[in-house]
Backbone bond lengths (Angstrom), bond angles and torsions (degrees), N, CA, C in turn:
res aa  C-N    CA-C-N  psi(-1)  N-CA   C-N-CA  omega(-1)  CA-C   N-CA-C  phi
1 M - - - 1.482 - - 1.513 109.80 -
2 P 1.299 120.82 114.51 1.410 123.53 -174.55 1.536 115.14 -68.00
3 G 1.353 117.73 -26.87 1.442 120.92 -176.64 1.510 111.50 -175.42
4 V 1.349 114.16 178.69 1.427 118.17 177.25 1.516 106.91 -135.38
5 V 1.399 115.25 159.50 1.422 122.44 173.19 1.521 111.57 -121.82
6 V 1.305 113.90 123.15 1.476 121.54 173.59 1.500 108.63 -98.08
7 P 1.390 118.43 108.05 1.467 120.11 -170.68 1.544 109.93 -70.06
8 A 1.297 112.60 156.51 1.468 118.19 169.46 1.505 109.38 -58.49
9 H 1.353 117.33 143.19 1.467 122.34 179.19 1.531 109.11 60.76
10 A 1.344 117.54 41.25 1.480 120.83 -172.89 1.523 113.65 -60.26
11 G 1.302 118.20 -33.20 1.455 121.15 -177.61 1.537 113.77 -68.88
12 V 1.334 114.09 -23.01 1.511 118.42 179.38 1.504 111.44 -117.52
13 F 1.348 114.15 23.35 1.500 115.05 -173.17 1.498 112.90 -68.67
14 S 1.326 118.03 -37.72 1.497 120.00 179.28 1.508 107.88 -69.01
15 A 1.321 121.80 -38.67 1.452 122.14 178.21 1.533 108.53 -66.61
16 L 1.267 121.64 -38.13 1.476 120.67 176.43 1.475 110.15 -66.42
17 G 1.260 122.90 -35.80 1.504 127.37 175.54 1.537 109.62 -60.74
18 C 1.335 115.43 -42.35 1.479 118.84 178.93 1.456 111.92 -63.13
19 V 1.301 116.75 -38.97 1.457 122.75 -176.50 1.526 110.03 -66.17
20 V 1.334 120.03 -40.76 1.457 124.85 -169.49 1.580 107.64 -100.63
21 A 1.310 120.05 -1.76 1.511 117.43 -173.36 1.570 105.75 -76.20
22 E 1.345 110.78 160.71 1.464 120.14 173.29 1.551 109.44 -63.07
23 V 1.307 114.98 132.80 1.496 118.65 169.46 1.484 108.37 -87.89
24 A 1.354 114.94 118.98 1.455 119.20 -171.16 1.512 109.35 -146.98
25 Y 1.369 115.10 157.34 1.425 123.78 176.15 1.558 109.01 -132.84
26 D 1.341 117.03 138.27 1.475 122.14 -177.02 1.515 109.11 -119.22
27 H 1.318 114.01 150.52 1.443 121.04 172.01 1.506 109.94 -145.34
28 V 1.303 116.34 141.32 1.491 122.45 177.87 1.572 108.64 -133.15
29 Q 1.314 112.09 140.17 1.474 119.81 178.28 1.468 111.97 -137.59
30 T 1.309 115.98 131.89 1.476 119.28 177.89 1.587 110.45 -66.79
31 F 1.287 113.35 132.01 1.506 119.15 177.44 1.471 107.95 -150.68
32 R 1.354 114.63 85.29 1.435 123.08 -173.36 1.479 113.82 -91.38
33 R 1.326 118.74 99.95 1.451 122.35 -178.82 1.586 110.59 -141.56
34 P 1.260 115.46 148.50 1.555 116.19 172.86 1.521 106.67 -66.76
35 L 1.278 116.94 141.97 1.471 118.77 173.07 1.542 113.68 -65.11
36 A 1.322 113.92 -33.34 1.450 115.78 174.24 1.520 111.65 -65.75
37 G 1.259 116.27 127.14 1.475 122.95 -178.05 1.486 112.51 94.35
38 L 1.334 120.34 -11.91 1.491 121.06 178.15 1.590 107.12 -85.76
39 G 1.305 112.39 145.84 1.440 117.65 170.71 1.481 113.49 -106.91
40 A 1.336 117.04 159.89 1.493 118.34 178.31 1.435 112.79 -56.42
41 G 1.376 117.24 -38.05 1.427 123.06 179.44 1.532 113.30 -62.12
42 D 1.356 116.27 -33.29 1.464 119.55 178.64 1.563 108.97 -62.85
43 L 1.338 118.61 -44.35 1.423 119.55 177.84 1.507 114.76 -69.02
44 D 1.317 116.54 -38.90 1.439 120.35 175.64 1.493 113.40 -58.81
45 A 1.358 114.13 -40.55 1.437 117.38 178.89 1.564 112.81 -67.15
46 Q 1.301 114.10 -31.76 1.531 116.46 176.74 1.455 109.87 -73.73
47 F 1.314 119.99 -33.20 1.483 122.77 -178.12 1.457 113.61 -71.65
48 A 1.389 117.82 -30.26 1.463 120.60 -172.20 1.514 112.46 -53.64
49 P 1.284 120.14 -55.10 1.486 117.42 -176.95 1.536 111.38 -66.72
50 L 1.242 120.62 -28.15 1.428 124.29 178.68 1.518 110.74 -68.40
51 V 1.324 116.79 -40.02 1.454 122.85 175.09 1.468 111.39 -61.95
52 A 1.338 113.30 -46.97 1.514 117.78 -177.94 1.561 108.39 -64.49
53 A 1.341 118.99 -32.60 1.488 120.99 -177.63 1.496 109.39 -68.97
54 V 1.361 122.50 -33.79 1.457 121.55 -175.48 1.536 111.02 -94.48
55 E 1.296 120.21 -17.08 1.405 124.93 175.03 1.502 110.72 -77.89
56 A 1.354 116.25 -36.69 1.468 119.81 -170.95 1.566 113.63 -57.00
57 P 1.365 118.07 -46.01 1.474 116.95 -176.31 1.541 112.22 -66.02
58 L 1.407 114.15 -33.85 1.479 115.64 -179.60 1.522 109.88 -69.71
59 L 1.306 117.97 -39.12 1.486 120.04 177.25 1.499 108.72 -65.23
60 A 1.344 119.37 -40.26 1.465 121.16 179.88 1.505 112.79 -64.10
61 E 1.355 116.13 -24.28 1.434 121.29 -179.87 1.533 111.40 -83.83
62 G 1.333 117.62 -2.39 1.428 121.40 177.97 1.463 116.61 97.36
63 H 1.355 120.42 7.82 1.438 120.91 178.21 1.529 111.15 -79.29
64 R 1.321 116.72 140.21 1.470 121.27 -177.53 1.485 106.73 -68.22
65 P 1.416 116.58 143.16 1.449 119.61 176.03 1.497 117.38 -53.52
66 E 1.385 113.94 -35.64 1.474 116.15 -177.04 1.520 111.77 -77.64
67 S 1.341 119.99 -7.37 1.439 121.90 176.16 1.480 113.65 -90.54
68 V 1.349 116.69 -7.98 1.474 122.23 -175.44 1.504 108.89 -87.92
69 E 1.276 118.24 124.40 1.504 123.72 176.29 1.529 107.96 -104.21
70 V 1.322 117.87 125.52 1.443 124.79 178.17 1.500 108.91 -108.40
71 R 1.401 114.65 129.72 1.386 120.38 178.03 1.569 107.14 -121.91
72 R 1.314 116.22 124.54 1.422 123.44 178.99 1.516 112.25 -109.34
73 S 1.323 117.40 141.09 1.463 119.20 179.62 1.548 107.78 -148.23
74 V 1.289 113.17 159.74 1.513 121.16 176.35 1.532 110.25 -125.14
75 E 1.367 114.03 133.03 1.452 117.85 173.71 1.511 107.25 -89.01
76 V 1.354 113.36 123.89 1.450 121.77 -170.05 1.518 109.07 -126.56
77 R 1.340 115.32 148.78 1.444 118.47 174.04 1.503 108.82 -149.63
78 Y 1.354 117.53 166.47 1.443 122.16 167.59 1.528 109.41 -71.43
79 V 1.275 119.11 140.29 1.488 122.97 179.91 1.566 107.33 -56.16
80 G 1.298 112.30 126.94 1.513 118.62 179.54 1.524 113.57 99.53
81 Q 1.331 115.76 -13.67 1.470 116.48 174.55 1.469 111.94 -74.21
82 N 1.335 119.68 160.59 1.378 124.77 176.84 1.518 112.89 -111.54
83 Y 1.313 120.36 14.85 1.422 125.58 172.74 1.494 112.29 -140.13
84 E 1.319 115.72 152.90 1.478 120.02 -175.22 1.502 109.45 -122.47
85 L 1.362 116.34 159.34 1.443 122.42 173.77 1.459 111.43 -117.78
86 E 1.265 120.56 140.26 1.456 124.76 -177.28 1.519 109.45 -88.56
87 V 1.313 116.91 121.94 1.453 122.81 -177.09 1.596 108.07 -123.21
88 P 1.305 118.78 136.07 1.477 119.07 178.11 1.462 110.19 -61.89
89 W 1.317 117.48 144.72 1.481 122.25 173.83 1.528 107.56 -102.82
90 T 1.359 112.84 116.36 1.500 120.31 179.75 1.509 113.06 -105.06
91 G 1.391 115.78 2.30 1.477 116.32 179.80 1.495 113.10 100.68
92 E 1.344 115.72 -0.71 1.478 119.26 -179.99 1.530 109.80 -126.81
93 L 1.369 117.09 127.58 1.483 120.75 178.44 1.519 112.34 -64.33
94 D 1.373 115.52 -40.80 1.428 118.29 -179.00 1.558 111.57 -60.88
95 A 1.358 114.77 -36.56 1.399 117.91 -179.45 1.515 110.14 -72.86
96 L 1.293 118.93 -31.07 1.529 124.76 179.20 1.478 105.34 -69.18
97 R 1.305 118.76 -50.46 1.459 120.38 -178.78 1.578 112.43 -63.90
98 G 1.291 115.26 -42.36 1.513 119.10 177.49 1.543 110.39 -65.89
99 G 1.315 117.23 -37.22 1.480 119.00 -179.34 1.515 109.94 -70.41
100 F 1.339 118.63 -32.92 1.498 119.34 177.35 1.535 109.82 -69.09
101 H 1.339 117.37 -44.90 1.438 120.40 -178.87 1.563 110.40 -60.96
102 A 1.297 116.07 -42.96 1.474 123.77 -178.32 1.529 108.77 -62.15
103 L 1.363 116.20 -48.42 1.468 121.53 -179.56 1.510 111.24 -65.16
104 H 1.308 116.69 -43.44 1.495 119.21 178.85 1.529 111.06 -60.47
105 R 1.363 113.17 -40.87 1.495 114.85 -177.94 1.528 109.01 -69.35
106 R 1.312 119.70 -34.83 1.421 122.40 -176.59 1.572 108.90 -70.48
107 L 1.324 116.68 -39.14 1.470 121.27 -177.78 1.563 112.90 -80.53
108 Y 1.300 115.67 -37.80 1.488 119.13 -170.64 1.530 113.68 -121.62
109 A 1.320 116.07 1.55 1.503 122.31 171.06 1.538 109.92 72.72
110 Y 1.338 117.85 18.02 1.496 115.38 175.80 1.615 106.81 -162.04
111 A 1.315 112.61 155.41 1.420 118.53 171.55 1.566 104.84 -144.13
112 T 1.353 116.04 157.86 1.446 118.66 -173.79 1.580 107.49 -132.85
113 D 1.348 112.93 177.59 1.478 119.43 176.20 1.510 111.82 -93.63
114 D 1.368 118.70 9.54 1.439 122.86 -176.33 1.530 110.99 -60.91
115 A 1.250 117.22 160.20 1.493 122.41 -179.85 1.533 108.49 -67.21
116 V 1.320 114.17 143.23 1.413 123.73 -176.29 1.552 110.61 -115.78
117 E 1.314 116.81 143.59 1.434 118.58 -178.49 1.560 110.14 -134.48
118 C 1.337 113.08 146.47 1.446 120.49 172.36 1.506 107.85 -82.19
119 V 1.351 117.48 142.43 1.431 123.40 -178.08 1.564 110.52 -118.48
120 N 1.311 116.49 -53.03 1.428 123.46 -176.62 1.555 112.53 -133.79
121 L 1.308 115.65 148.17 1.479 120.32 171.64 1.517 107.60 -110.02
122 R 1.318 116.34 136.58 1.430 122.94 -176.91 1.589 110.49 -124.78
123 V 1.300 114.45 136.54 1.454 117.42 175.64 1.500 108.66 -134.47
124 R 1.327 115.23 140.72 1.435 123.73 175.95 1.497 110.59 -132.24
125 A 1.266 118.67 125.56 1.476 124.86 175.80 1.505 109.28 -116.74
126 G 1.357 117.92 124.28 1.430 118.53 -175.58 1.565 108.50 -142.59
127 V 1.283 112.14 163.43 1.476 124.59 172.82 1.527 109.65 -112.80
128 E 1.330 113.32 132.75 1.498 117.22 -176.29 1.504 110.91 -50.38
129 A 1.318 113.51 141.05 1.428 121.26 178.25 1.538 112.73 -61.91
130 V 1.308 116.03 147.31 1.452 118.65 176.90 1.557 107.68 -75.04
131 G 1.280 116.63 129.38 1.462 119.38 178.72 1.503 111.41 -69.57
132 A 1.296 119.21 131.84 1.431 124.74 178.75 1.525 108.69 -111.66
133 R 1.291 117.22 112.12 1.462 119.06 179.51 1.524 107.31 -108.14
134 L 1.302 117.53 104.71 1.437 122.52 179.76 1.547 110.26 -82.58
135 P 1.288 116.94 142.54 1.425 118.28 -178.43 1.565 111.38 -67.59
136 E 1.343 114.69 152.59 1.455 116.37 173.35 1.465 113.57 -66.96
137 W 1.332 119.14 148.63 1.471 122.46 -179.09 1.550 108.55 -65.01
138 P 1.373 116.86 135.35 1.436 119.66 177.52 1.549 112.00 -59.55
139 T 1.305 115.34 145.85 1.505 118.76 -175.41 1.517 110.73 -107.50
140 T 1.361 118.77 19.37 1.446 119.75 -176.09 1.460 112.88 -109.55
141 G 1.328 118.82 13.30 1.453 120.46 178.71 1.472 116.48 -62.31
142 A 1.316 118.94 151.42 1.503 121.59 -176.96 1.479 112.48 -72.76
143 G 1.383 116.95 -28.85 1.473 121.25 175.37 1.503 112.19 72.79
144 Q 1.275 119.55 23.99 1.463 125.90 -178.57 1.572 109.70 -123.79
145 P 1.362 114.92 144.80 1.480 116.48 175.48 1.532 111.45 -66.21
146 F 1.345 112.93 150.45 1.497 117.07 -179.17 1.531 111.11 -102.64
147 T 1.315 116.95 -9.46 1.485 123.24 176.92 1.472 109.03 -167.63
148 E 1.308 118.91 178.65 1.440 122.13 174.39 1.533 110.56 -150.34
149 H 1.323 116.79 157.90 1.431 121.70 177.92 1.581 107.20 -126.17
150 G 1.276 114.51 165.42 1.420 118.58 169.43 1.537 112.51 -88.14
151 A 1.318 117.52 143.82 1.495 121.04 -176.60 1.538 107.91 -146.92
152 Y 1.359 112.29 161.97 1.443 118.55 172.20 1.537 110.96 -127.47
153 F 1.303 113.02 131.57 1.478 122.12 175.70 1.518 107.16 -126.90
154 P 1.315 118.73 140.58 1.466 119.91 175.33 1.517 113.02 -56.74
155 E 1.340 117.03 -30.86 1.466 120.01 -179.10 1.570 112.22 -75.47
156 T 1.318 117.70 -26.16 1.490 120.23 -173.63 1.482 114.59 -117.80
157 G 1.416 116.77 -20.86 1.388 117.92 -165.37 1.501 109.43 75.60
158 V 1.376 114.69 -161.10 1.521 118.63 179.07 1.559 108.84 -67.08
159 T 1.285 114.80 131.58 1.458 120.28 -176.35 1.447 111.79 -149.68
160 A 1.292 120.01 162.19 1.467 125.93 174.74 1.546 107.60 -76.39
161 L 1.331 114.00 140.87 1.494 121.41 178.56 1.477 108.78 -118.74
162 P 1.329 121.43 92.94 1.472 122.38 177.86 1.536 109.57 -59.53
163 V 1.311 118.83 149.95 1.457 126.79 178.97 1.482 109.23 -123.00
164 Y 1.367 117.07 120.69 1.422 125.31 179.64 1.541 110.55 -107.62
165 R 1.287 118.36 148.31 1.472 121.99 164.89 1.571 106.53 -88.20
166 R 1.322 116.28 133.97 1.415 117.26 -179.99 1.507 111.02 -57.43
167 E 1.364 117.58 -42.00 1.452 120.64 -175.42 1.569 111.71 -64.87
168 D 1.410 115.81 -13.23 1.440 117.40 175.55 1.484 115.92 -86.59
169 L 1.318 117.37 -6.15 1.441 121.62 -174.07 1.493 110.29 -94.60
170 P 1.346 119.07 118.42 1.465 121.56 175.48 1.539 107.44 -73.99
171 P 1.379 115.31 148.12 1.433 117.07 176.35 1.510 113.78 -60.23
172 G 1.321 116.84 138.42 1.438 122.63 177.76 1.538 114.09 92.70
173 Q 1.324 117.46 -11.37 1.492 117.46 -179.12 1.559 107.63 -80.06
174 P 1.332 118.09 117.43 1.476 118.84 177.26 1.579 112.07 -73.97
175 V 1.285 115.29 137.00 1.468 119.90 -179.84 1.521 104.77 -121.56
176 K 1.316 117.81 117.17 1.493 119.23 -178.68 1.445 112.70 -89.67
177 G 1.356 116.56 136.24 1.426 120.81 176.72 1.540 115.44 -72.46
178 P 1.300 118.40 160.32 1.507 124.99 11.62 1.550 109.98 -87.41
179 V 1.352 115.31 134.59 1.479 120.39 173.78 1.555 106.11 -152.84
180 L 1.320 111.31 161.52 1.462 118.42 170.72 1.541 106.86 -111.16
181 I 1.371 115.05 141.44 1.491 122.06 177.13 1.490 104.09 -122.05
182 E 1.310 114.96 121.31 1.497 120.84 -178.01 1.488 112.05 -110.64
183 D 1.317 116.91 144.49 1.467 122.11 166.33 1.530 108.51 -143.61
184 P 1.313 119.86 178.02 1.426 122.10 -175.06 1.545 113.51 -64.53
185 W 1.364 115.51 -18.33 1.483 118.69 -173.63 1.526 110.65 -110.54
186 A 1.301 122.69 -18.71 1.494 121.61 -171.30 1.513 109.91 -160.87
187 T 1.331 115.62 157.10 1.491 124.73 172.88 1.522 105.59 -120.66
188 T 1.290 117.96 124.08 1.446 123.39 -174.21 1.595 107.11 -115.31
189 L 1.303 115.32 127.54 1.438 121.94 174.80 1.536 110.76 -100.07
190 V 1.296 113.18 123.97 1.488 122.70 176.72 1.466 107.46 -100.76
191 Y 1.357 116.17 115.02 1.483 121.30 -171.98 1.535 109.97 -77.87
192 P 1.357 115.24 160.80 1.475 118.62 176.05 1.528 110.79 -58.36
193 G 1.309 113.43 140.32 1.462 118.75 -178.80 1.505 112.75 86.40
194 H 1.284 118.51 -5.29 1.470 120.73 176.41 1.494 110.65 -108.70
195 T 1.313 116.94 160.01 1.469 124.80 176.22 1.508 110.21 -126.44
196 A 1.300 113.15 146.13 1.481 117.53 179.73 1.598 107.19 -121.58
197 V 1.330 115.66 141.71 1.472 119.98 -179.08 1.523 104.45 -142.38
198 L 1.346 114.54 134.98 1.488 119.15 173.75 1.542 108.79 -89.75
199 D 1.329 113.79 140.77 1.464 118.68 172.50 1.521 109.28 -90.72
200 R 1.343 119.24 -178.44 1.451 120.17 -170.33 1.544 111.55 -75.49
201 A 1.342 116.66 -10.05 1.481 120.55 177.05 1.549 110.95 -97.56
202 G 1.339 115.96 1.85 1.467 117.17 178.21 1.486 115.05 89.96
203 N 1.375 118.34 3.12 1.428 119.83 175.22 1.502 111.35 -77.62
204 L 1.358 116.68 142.44 1.505 119.28 -174.29 1.511 108.59 -103.87
205 W 1.321 114.90 116.96 1.484 120.53 179.58 1.552 107.45 -97.04
206 M 1.308 117.27 129.08 1.504 120.37 -177.98 1.537 107.35 -132.23
207 G 1.328 110.75 143.37 1.470 115.56 175.28 1.552 110.29 169.84
208 S 1.236 116.03 175.90 1.457 123.79 173.03 1.499 115.68 -107.28
209 D 1.323 116.49 0.01 1.469 121.40 -176.03 1.540 107.86 -98.93
210 P 1.353 117.29 114.51 1.426 120.20 179.15 1.528 114.51 -56.72
211 D 1.327 117.61 -34.75 1.458 120.22 179.65 1.548 110.81 -66.68
212 F 1.306 114.71 -35.12 1.552 116.44 178.83 1.544 105.52 -67.50
213 L 1.277 119.58 -47.45 1.486 123.48 -174.61 1.539 110.06 -65.30
214 S 1.316 116.80 -29.33 1.446 119.88 -177.77 1.584 110.62 -67.99
215 G 1.279 116.77 -10.74 1.488 121.27 178.95 1.473 114.21 -85.39
216 V 1.291 116.20 -2.72 1.531 121.83 -179.91 1.510 111.36 -60.19
217 R 1.332 119.01 125.80 1.404 123.83 178.89 1.512 112.27 -76.86
218 L 1.372 115.16 116.27 1.533 116.21 -178.11 1.508 105.89 -124.84
């Protein structure tokens, strides 16, 4: 592993993800039938109550009907297989069959003319995620440690351990370990031989691989 990224606001990162994630409901129902002999209307009729089931909670939560996106898919396999592939349902059986063959060929390097069967129907209804635009990291930080501790590392023995505030680090300034970088949500230890660099969003990139650190967005 060439390096790691400690995101800005690391201690509340999962909470932030919950706030901006798509609100969605899923439903799956077994519907095992050979594709041969099925009509598009047969699948549409099976999908109708599933769609209603996943739309209902979103509408009850106050989302506008036009903001709800519904995605339908069918889990398909060759007859006799013990695994299925999920293929989008566009309302056309030929597209479903062709999509399955293309996906099977891409994943397993072959496709056959064997009989194909539907196994499960899946529906997902969601509302577009709220866009989260985080401010760019301020570029006026002093870039100097505010204190230091004593520390021991096998590579260095007893050594001074400078302590930086993350908000004091301007983007692009390399900080060579060993150091501590503190912020209100996390304390990050940069080991000897590693370098840490902030990108313009405040994410902390750490590693010993120059190629990894060259990817920092400045």
